[in-house]
N, C-alpha and C positions, 0 to 999 in steps of 0.2 A: 504494500500500500504506500502510495506517495504521500509524503508530508508536505502540506501546503501552508506556508505562513500567512499571516494576516497582512503584513506589509512587505514591501520589496524595494530594491534599488532600481533607480531609473533616472531618465533625463526628461525634464519638463521643458517644453518650449513655452515661454511665458508671454511672447509677443513677437511682432516683426522687428528685425534688427540684426545686430551683429552677434558674435559668439556670446556676449554678455546675457543674451536672452535664453541661453541654455543653462538650466539649473539642475545640477546633479543632486539627487535626494536619496535617502535611505528609508524614508517613512511613507512611501506611496502605497495606498491601499491596493492589495492584490485584486484584480477584477474577477468577477464571478461569471461563469458561463450561463447565459440564459437559454431558453428553448432553442434548439437547433444549432447551438454553439459549442465550441470546445475551448478548454483552457490549455495553453501551451507554455511549458517551461522553455524559455528561449535559451538556446545553446550558443548562438552567434547571430549577429545582424550586420549586414553590409551597409556601407556609406554610399549615398547616391547624389547626383545633381539635384534630384527632386527635394531632398532634405534641405539643401542650402537654398534652392529657389523658393521653397515655401517659407523658410525663415526670413529671407530678405524681401519677401513680397514681390519677387521677380515676375510671378505670373500675373500680377495686376497690370492692367492696360491703362491705368491712369486714375482710378477712383481714389480720391484723397484719403478716404477712411479705410482703404484696403479691403473693401467689401467684395472685391473680385479677385482676391489674392491667393485663393486655394487652388489646388490642382483642377477642381471642377469648375472654377470660376465663381465660387460663392465665398462668403466670409468664413474665415477660419475661426474655430472656437478654441479659446485658450483657458487653462493650459492644455497642451497637447503633447502626447508622447509620439515622437516620430519613429521612423524606421520601417522601411518597406521590405527589405531583404531578410527573411527570417528562416532559420532552421531551428527546429526544436523537437520536443516530445510532448505528446498529449498526456496531461496528468489528471484531467477531470472533464466531464461532459455534462451538458445541459439536458433538459427533457427532450425526448424524441431521438436522442443519439445513443446508439448501443455502447455499453461500457466496454465492449470488446475493442473499441478504438483506443482505450487507455493503454499507454505504453508504445503506441505507434510513433515512429520517427517521421516527421513531416516537414515539407516545405510549404510556405504560405503563398498562395497566388496573390500578387499585390493588387490586381484589378478586382475590386470588390463589387459584386452584383447583388448581394443579399445582406440585409442587416435586420436585426430584431425579427428574424423569421419571415421577412417579407422581401420580395424582389424590389430593387431600387429602380426608380424611373431613369436615373442617370448614374452610371457607375461611380464609385468612390475609389480613392487610392489609399491603401493601407498606410497609416501614419500621417494622413492628411485630414480627410473628413472623419476619420475614426482613429483611435489610439493604435500605435504600431508596436514595433519590436525593440525599441531602445529601453528595455527594462528586463527584469528577470522573468516576467510572465506577460502573456498577451492573450486576448480572446479574439476569436474570429468565427464566422459561420463555418460549420463543419464541411460544407461543400468546397470551401477555399483552402482546406488543409489537406494536402496531397501526400499520401503515404509514399515514402521513398525507401528503397532497399539498396544500400550502398556502403562500401567500406571507407568512403571518404569521411574526413573529420567534419564536425559542425562548422568550423571556420571555412573549410573548402566548400561545403554545400551552401553556405550563406552567400557565396559569390554568384550563385545562379539565378535566384527567382526574378529579380527586377531586370537586370541587364540582359540576361539570356532570353527571358520571355519577351522583352521589348525587341531584341534582335530577331528572334524567331517569328514574332508577329509581323515585322517589316518584311521578312523574306516570304512569309505566307501571303501577305497582302499583295506583294509584287510577283508572286508565283514563280520564284526563282527555281530554275532547273539546271541540269548539267550542261546545257547548251549556252548558258548565259555568261557574259563577261560582266562582273559586278565591281563597281567602284565604291569603296567605303571610306568616308571622311571620319576624322576623329577616331582613327582605327586603334589607337593604343589605350583608349579608355575602356571602361567596363562593357558598354554596349558594343563598341567597335570591335574589341577583341573577341567578344562573343559572336558577333556577326561573321568574322573571319572563319571561325571554326564551324559555325552552323551552315554557312554558304559552301564551305569545302565539303561538309557532310552531304550536301546535295549534289556535289560534283561540279560546282561552278568554278570558273576562272576568276580569281580574286586579286584586285589591285587595291592596296591599302595606302591611305594617305596619313602620314605622321611626321614627326621630327626625325632627322637622320640618325640621331642617337639611339632610336628605338628600332631601327631597321632589322637587326638580327633577331630580336625578340619576336617581331611580327612574322618574319620569314619562318621562324621555328614553329609558329602557330599554324602555318599552312598557307600564308599569303604567297601568291605566285609572283607578284611584283610589289615593291614598296616605293613610293615617291614622296618627296618632301612637300610640305604644306604650300610653299610658295612656288611650286613648279608650274610651268606652263603646261597644263593638262593636254591641250590640243597638240602641242609639239611633242609631248611624251608618248602619246598613243593615238593621236589623230582625232579630228572631229568625227561625229557620227560613228563612234566605235564602241560605245558602251551600251549594254542592254538595260542595266539596272543601276541606279545610284541609291545607296543607303547613306543618308546624310544626317549627321549629328551636330553639324557646325553652323550651317547657313553663313551669314556674314558677307564680307566684301567680295569673295570669290564665287558667290552663289551662281551668277549668270554663266560662268564657265562650265558648271556642271550640266547645264541644259545644252550648251554647245556640243559637249562630247557625247550626249545621248543620241542613240540611233533614232530614226523614224520609228514610231510606236514604242519608244523607250518608256521605262517606268521609273518614277522618282518617288522615294519614300523618305519622310522626315519624322524624327522624333526627338529633336534637340536643336538648340540654336546658341551654342556656347560662343560662336564667333559674332553673334549679334542677330536679333530677331527680325530686323527690318531689311528687306532686300528689294532690288529693282527687277521687275518682271517685264520683259517685252512679250506681250501677249501673242504677237505673231509667231514667236518661237514655239509657244505652247500649241497653237492650233495648226500651224503649217507642218510641224513634225508629228502631229497626232500623239502628243505625250500624255501620259497618265500620271496624275499626282495623287499621293496617298499621305494623308496626315495620320500618324499611327500612335495612338495612346491606348484606346480600349482594346483589350486582347480578344482575338477571335476565340470562340468557345473551345476549339481543339488544341490551342497553342500550348497551354501549360502542361497538359498530359503528354503532348508530344515532347516537350522539354524533359519531363521526368523520365520518359522512355529513353531519350538520348543519354541522359546521365547514367541510368541503370545499365544501358548497353555499352557504356564507356566510349561513346562516339565523340564526346567532348571532354575537355579536362578543365579543372578549376585553375584560375590564375590569381594567386594571392600576392598582392604587393606588400602588405604589412597588416598586422593586427594590433589593436590597442585595447586596454581595459576601457569599459564604458565611461568611467570617470574622466578619461582623457579624450572625450569626444571633440573638444575644441582643437586639440593637437591633430587629431585624425582629419578633421575637416580642413585645417590649414594645409596639411600635406596634400589632401585631395585637390584643393584649389591651386596648388603649385603646378599640378599637371606634369610632374616629372616621373610619375610612376606608370607601370603597365599593369593592367588588371584591376583588382578590387582591394579596397581598404575595408577591414572588417573590425567590428567592435564586439567585445566579449563581456557579457553582464557579470 
């Protein structure tokens, strides 16, 4: 029988702002699973852009009161426990859930479609519209806790849920196959490095964009070519030469991505670390018959496909570094420096 305390360690986000808004506490009430929910003892939780974007109100498009600053575009409720990338063990269940689930090792699907036993009109993000995994315990609808059988450590498994499901979703939406040439921007980050592996698992030819210092690491992950961020893409591999762009950067070079896409090319985006505002020549869009995909909400099959890939060892975890949860500010500072490859993980 698992012993469940009344209070736990965790990090509370107390408002929008800098690292000072992250408050490490050891007296947070342990959540109780309601009907259709499970309680998970968190083994490890990864750091993501989403955590920092939510904290800094980056998602806001200008509302002075931050009322549109959550992942879903609504006001965030404080205090909030963040953390979307969670590996852990089910230690208790609510009504309607079999006690046989207790003891299961699980990954949490970060795109939340059910809360309080009811389907949501608009999906939430774990650790944004509801409390997440930057604590010793977390609750989630049972349907979002996926059983995983793997010899990997909790730290290694915590690298997968958010980044890899985001990457797999982008590849699913753009229907990447073995005949495609795929260009991945921001390829050394969590989603980018995941996209390299998952695109190679589909048999695609992968061109990764990163800083030269990270070339060897990305080639080792399976990238067929690696080019620097400031390269002339058209000169490197020609205009109209790429089937699919997986973009995590946007920013000033965005228009070049459309130039290198073939007629009927597919463009998927799920990040804008280079800047969210870009110039679009609509003629390029319609004269080349391009398809654009904004990718946030996971397709229903994506997370189980990801779990299958992990269990079949088709992909490997990439841990840049791990930190105790109390050092979350240090971990996020390292994350923002962008000198790492793979994931930074917190341990409660």
